[in-house]
C-alpha positions as CSV (number, residue, x, y, z in Angstrom):
1,M,0.9,25.6,18.2
2,V,-1.3,23.7,15.7
3,D,-3.0,24.9,12.5
4,V,-5.9,22.9,11.3
5,V,-7.9,22.9,8.1
6,I,-11.4,21.4,7.7
7,T,-12.9,21.0,4.2
8,G,-16.6,20.9,4.4
9,G,-16.3,23.1,7.4
10,A,-19.8,24.6,7.0
11,G,-21.4,21.2,7.0
12,F,-22.9,19.4,10.0
13,L,-19.9,17.3,10.9
14,G,-17.4,19.9,9.9
15,S,-19.0,22.7,11.9
16,R,-19.4,20.4,14.9
17,L,-15.8,19.3,14.7
18,A,-14.7,22.9,14.4
19,R,-16.7,23.9,17.6
20,E,-15.2,21.1,19.6
21,L,-11.6,21.9,18.5
22,L,-12.2,25.6,19.4
23,A,-13.7,24.6,22.7
24,A,-10.8,22.3,23.5
25,G,-8.3,24.9,22.4
26,S,-5.7,22.3,21.7
27,L,-5.0,19.1,19.7
28,D,-2.7,16.1,20.2
29,V,-1.4,15.3,16.7
30,A,-0.2,11.8,15.8
31,G,0.6,10.7,19.3
32,A,2.4,13.9,20.4
33,A,1.5,15.9,23.5
34,P,-1.4,18.3,23.1
35,R,-0.5,21.7,21.7
36,P,-2.6,24.9,21.5
37,L,-4.8,25.5,18.5
38,S,-3.4,28.5,16.8
39,G,-5.6,28.7,13.7
40,L,-8.6,26.9,12.1
41,T,-9.4,27.3,8.4
42,L,-12.8,26.3,7.3
43,I,-13.3,25.7,3.5
44,D,-16.8,25.2,2.1
45,Q,-19.0,26.2,-0.8
46,A,-21.7,27.1,1.8
47,A,-21.5,29.9,4.3
48,V,-19.9,29.0,7.6
49,P,-22.2,29.4,10.7
50,P,-21.9,32.9,12.2
51,D,-20.6,31.8,15.6
52,L,-17.6,30.1,13.9
53,A,-17.0,32.9,11.5
54,A,-16.9,35.4,14.4
55,D,-14.1,33.5,16.2
56,E,-10.8,35.3,15.8
57,R,-9.0,31.9,15.4
58,V,-11.1,31.0,12.4
59,T,-10.3,31.8,8.7
60,V,-13.2,31.2,6.3
61,I,-12.6,30.3,2.7
62,Q,-15.7,30.0,0.6
63,G,-15.8,28.4,-2.8
64,D,-15.5,25.2,-4.8
65,L,-12.7,23.1,-3.3
66,G,-11.3,21.8,-6.6
67,Q,-11.2,25.4,-8.1
68,L,-9.6,26.8,-4.9
69,L,-6.9,24.2,-5.1
70,D,-6.1,24.8,-8.7
71,P,-2.3,25.7,-8.9
72,A,-3.2,28.6,-11.2
73,A,-5.4,30.0,-8.4
74,G,-2.8,29.7,-5.7
75,G,-3.5,26.1,-4.9
76,P,-1.5,24.9,-1.9
77,E,-1.4,28.4,-0.5
78,I,-4.8,28.0,1.2
79,L,-3.3,25.1,3.1
80,A,-0.1,26.9,4.1
81,G,0.9,26.1,7.7
82,A,-1.6,23.3,8.2
83,E,-0.4,20.5,10.3
84,V,-3.8,18.6,10.3
85,V,-6.3,18.5,7.4
86,F,-9.7,17.0,8.0
87,H,-11.1,16.3,4.5
88,L,-14.9,16.1,5.0
89,A,-16.1,17.8,1.9
90,A,-18.1,15.6,-0.4
91,A,-21.1,15.1,-2.6
92,V,-23.4,12.7,-0.8
93,S,-24.7,9.3,-2.0
94,G,-28.0,10.3,-3.5
95,E,-26.4,13.2,-5.4
96,C,-23.7,10.9,-6.8
97,E,-26.2,8.4,-8.2
98,A,-28.3,11.2,-9.7
99,D,-25.3,13.1,-11.2
100,F,-22.3,10.9,-12.0
101,D,-20.1,13.9,-13.1
102,L,-20.8,15.8,-9.9
103,G,-19.6,12.8,-7.8
104,V,-16.4,12.4,-9.8
105,R,-15.7,16.2,-9.6
106,A,-16.5,16.6,-5.9
107,N,-15.4,13.3,-4.5
108,L,-12.5,12.2,-6.7
109,R,-11.0,15.2,-8.5
110,A,-11.2,17.5,-5.4
111,T,-9.6,14.8,-3.3
112,E,-6.8,14.4,-5.9
113,A,-6.3,18.2,-5.8
114,L,-6.3,18.2,-2.0
115,L,-3.7,15.5,-1.7
116,A,-1.5,17.1,-4.4
117,S,-1.7,20.4,-2.5
118,C,-0.8,18.7,0.8
119,R,2.2,17.1,-0.9
120,A,3.3,20.5,-2.3
121,L,3.5,21.8,1.3
122,G,6.5,19.6,1.9
123,T,5.7,19.2,5.6
124,S,3.9,15.8,5.5
125,P,0.7,16.9,7.3
126,V,-1.7,14.5,8.9
127,V,-4.7,14.1,6.5
128,V,-7.9,12.6,8.0
129,F,-10.2,11.4,5.1
130,S,-13.8,10.7,5.9
131,S,-14.5,7.5,3.9
132,S,-17.7,5.4,4.2
133,L,-19.0,1.9,4.8
134,A,-20.4,2.4,1.2
135,V,-17.0,1.1,0.0
136,F,-18.4,-2.4,0.9
137,G,-21.2,-4.1,-1.0
138,G,-22.4,-7.4,-2.4
139,S,-22.3,-8.7,-6.0
140,E,-22.8,-12.0,-7.7
141,D,-19.0,-12.6,-7.8
142,L,-18.3,-11.3,-4.3
143,P,-21.3,-11.5,-1.9
144,L,-21.4,-9.2,1.0
145,P,-20.5,-11.1,4.2
146,E,-22.9,-11.0,7.1
147,V,-20.4,-9.0,9.1
148,V,-17.7,-6.8,7.6
149,D,-14.4,-6.4,9.4
150,D,-11.0,-4.7,8.9
151,E,-10.0,-7.4,6.3
152,T,-13.2,-7.3,4.2
153,R,-12.5,-6.5,0.6
154,P,-14.2,-3.3,-0.6
155,N,-16.7,-3.9,-3.4
156,P,-18.7,-0.7,-3.8
157,Q,-22.1,-0.9,-5.5
158,T,-22.7,2.9,-5.8
159,S,-20.8,5.7,-7.4
160,Y,-20.3,7.3,-4.0
161,G,-18.8,4.1,-2.6
162,A,-16.5,3.7,-5.6
163,Q,-15.3,7.3,-5.2
164,K,-14.6,6.9,-1.5
165,A,-12.7,3.6,-2.2
166,M,-10.6,5.4,-4.8
167,G,-9.9,8.2,-2.3
168,E,-8.7,5.7,0.3
169,Q,-6.3,4.2,-2.2
170,L,-4.9,7.6,-3.3
171,L,-4.5,8.5,0.4
172,A,-2.7,5.3,1.1
173,D,-0.2,5.8,-1.8
174,Y,0.5,9.4,-0.8
175,T,1.2,8.0,2.7
176,R,3.4,5.2,1.3
177,K,5.5,7.8,-0.5
178,G,5.9,9.9,2.6
179,F,4.1,13.0,1.1
180,L,1.7,13.0,4.0
181,R,0.4,10.9,6.9
182,G,-3.0,9.7,5.8
183,R,-5.8,8.3,8.1
184,A,-8.9,7.1,6.3
185,L,-11.9,6.5,8.6
186,R,-15.0,4.7,7.2
187,L,-17.9,6.5,8.8
188,V,-21.3,4.8,9.1
189,S,-24.6,6.6,8.7
190,V,-24.8,9.4,11.4
191,S,-28.1,9.6,13.3
192,V,-29.7,11.8,14.5
193,R,-28.5,14.7,12.3
194,P,-30.1,18.0,13.2
195,G,-31.2,20.6,10.7
196,R,-32.7,20.2,7.2
197,P,-32.6,17.0,5.2
198,N,-29.8,16.5,2.6
199,A,-29.6,14.4,-0.5
200,A,-27.9,11.5,1.2
201,A,-29.7,8.1,0.6
202,S,-29.2,7.5,4.3
203,G,-30.8,10.8,5.3
204,F,-34.1,9.1,6.3
205,M,-32.2,7.5,9.2
206,S,-32.2,10.9,10.8
207,G,-35.5,12.1,9.3
208,V,-37.6,9.4,10.8
209,I,-36.6,10.6,14.3
210,R,-36.0,14.3,13.8
211,E,-39.2,15.2,11.9
212,P,-41.6,13.3,14.2
213,L,-40.0,14.9,17.3
214,A,-40.8,18.3,15.6
215,G,-44.4,17.2,15.0
216,Q,-43.9,16.6,11.3
217,H,-44.5,13.5,9.2
218,A,-41.4,11.6,7.9
219,I,-41.2,9.1,5.1
220,C,-39.2,5.9,5.7
221,P,-38.3,4.5,2.2
222,V,-37.3,1.0,3.4
223,T,-39.1,-1.8,5.1
224,P,-39.4,-1.9,8.9
225,E,-37.2,-5.0,9.2
226,T,-34.3,-3.4,7.3
227,E,-31.2,-3.3,9.5
228,V,-28.7,-0.4,9.3
229,A,-25.4,0.5,10.9
230,L,-25.3,3.9,12.4
231,A,-23.5,6.1,14.9
232,S,-24.4,9.2,16.9
233,P,-22.8,12.5,15.9
234,A,-20.7,12.4,19.1
235,K,-19.3,9.0,18.1
236,A,-18.5,10.2,14.6
237,I,-16.6,13.2,15.9
238,A,-14.7,11.0,18.4
239,G,-13.6,8.8,15.5
240,L,-12.3,11.8,13.4
241,W,-10.6,13.3,16.5
242,C,-8.9,9.9,17.2
243,A,-7.7,9.6,13.6
244,A,-5.8,12.8,14.0
245,A,-4.5,12.2,17.5
246,A,-3.4,8.5,17.2
247,S,0.3,7.7,16.8
248,D,1.3,6.0,13.6
249,Q,1.9,2.8,15.5
250,A,-1.5,2.9,17.2
251,W,-3.3,3.7,13.9
252,G,-1.8,0.5,12.6
253,G,-1.1,0.9,8.9
254,R,-2.2,2.7,5.7
255,S,-5.6,0.9,5.2
256,A,-8.8,2.5,6.4
257,V,-10.3,1.9,9.8
258,N,-14.0,1.0,10.2
259,L,-15.9,3.2,12.7
260,P,-17.8,1.1,15.3
261,A,-21.5,1.0,14.6
262,L,-24.8,0.2,16.3
263,T,-26.8,-2.3,14.3
264,I,-30.6,-1.7,14.5
265,S,-33.7,-2.2,12.4
266,L,-35.9,0.7,11.4
267,A,-38.7,-1.0,13.3
268,D,-36.6,-0.9,16.5
269,M,-35.7,2.7,15.8
270,A,-39.4,3.5,15.7
271,T,-40.1,1.5,18.8
272,A,-37.3,3.5,20.6
273,L,-38.9,6.8,19.4
274,A,-42.3,5.6,20.8
275,R,-40.7,4.6,24.1
276,I,-39.1,8.1,24.6
277,A,-41.6,10.5,22.9
278,G,-44.8,8.5,22.8
279,P,-46.7,6.3,20.2
280,E,-48.3,9.4,18.8
281,V,-44.9,10.7,17.7
282,S,-43.7,7.4,16.2
283,A,-47.1,7.2,14.3
284,L,-45.8,10.2,12.3
285,I,-43.5,7.8,10.4
286,D,-45.0,7.0,7.0
287,W,-43.7,3.7,5.6
288,V,-43.5,4.4,1.8
289,P,-41.1,2.1,-0.1
290,D,-38.6,3.7,-2.5
291,P,-37.0,0.9,-4.6
292,E,-33.9,3.0,-5.5
293,I,-33.1,4.0,-2.0
294,A,-33.9,0.5,-0.7
295,R,-31.4,-0.9,-3.3
296,M,-28.6,1.4,-2.1
297,V,-29.3,0.8,1.5
298,A,-29.4,-3.0,1.0
299,S,-25.9,-2.8,-0.7
300,W,-24.4,-1.3,2.5
301,P,-23.3,-3.5,5.4
302,A,-25.4,-3.5,8.5
303,R,-23.0,-5.3,10.8
304,V,-19.5,-4.2,11.5
305,R,-16.6,-5.8,13.5
306,A,-14.3,-2.9,14.2
307,E,-11.3,-4.4,16.0
308,R,-8.7,-1.8,14.9
309,A,-11.1,1.0,16.1
310,A,-11.6,-0.9,19.4
311,R,-7.9,-1.0,20.0
312,L,-7.9,2.8,19.5
313,G,-10.5,3.1,22.2
314,L,-13.5,3.8,19.9
315,T,-16.8,2.2,20.8
316,P,-20.3,2.0,19.3
317,D,-23.3,3.7,20.9
318,P,-24.8,1.5,23.6
319,D,-28.4,1.8,22.3
320,F,-30.6,3.9,20.2
321,D,-32.5,5.3,23.1
322,S,-29.4,7.1,24.2
323,I,-28.9,8.5,20.7
324,I,-32.4,10.0,20.7
325,R,-31.9,11.5,24.2
326,M,-28.6,13.0,23.0
327,H,-30.4,14.6,20.1
328,L,-33.2,16.0,22.3
329,A,-30.6,17.5,24.7
330,E,-28.6,19.1,21.9
331,S,-31.7,20.4,20.2
332,R,-32.7,22.5,23.2
333,P,-31.7,26.2,23.1
334,G,-28.1,26.3,24.2
335,G,-27.6,22.6,23.9
336,N,-24.4,21.4,22.3
337,G,-22.5,18.1,21.8
338,S,-19.4,17.1,23.6
339,R,-16.4,15.1,22.4
């Protein structure tokens, strides 16, 4: 039997991961044979979707993660019995640039508290940390290479990227000390996300597809020739699942693994949308430059060589047309993703 905790369990990726774990009914942990899922704890400030809250295997804990993990409030008790912890809770990039203190509190202090609570369990749980390609960036003294790989030195150019890089290092040191088994996975921008827009600087990568398909205008804040690295929701979930399931030897060390990505320009994304839904739909994209968002996006790598991930069996999406079709299928009533 396996007990799993997901922080950020009410969010898009957290709730999708929860549904897939519940549907599978089992999880292979760190190279061991699959075992039945006995319990799933979802922690989030927001309310968990009703279908998840209604599942008898699910325990919902609502509140601020840092406060919940305060030793004076019970701290590690909310993680009791957890063999796998997926740490997905975070303030997103745009929020962190607008509110530095929020980013430090949500992305650094809460991560510190989570790792300390996992250590206090004394059971060395597997901790999967959702990091980001935003740990990379270019500066005058350390230019961003055309292609980042597993050996590229992190050089974050945003507060969000800096906080994720610090989280990676904390996780690696807790792993080195044997307090837990850490697996940091650098996610790329996920597109197409369903639902309402969030404050992530990368949110437009979903919005320029999602809103036009719903008959609404969408603003693209970067130029058409801007290239981005992205992955479908299914590929992001596959990466998180693999991080928990891989053996220590297969994972290959304490440093973070880059998720494979599809590199595409915004112009080609719009062309794919026109190909699938018609030019009248892609015409709903309004190209309105936003210098601040463009600056952040330009600081992120657009091309990724993910050799460690490839050895784990992870692959990028084959093309953007397939991503749009996947979104359309999952947006229909009764549609859902698959691992």
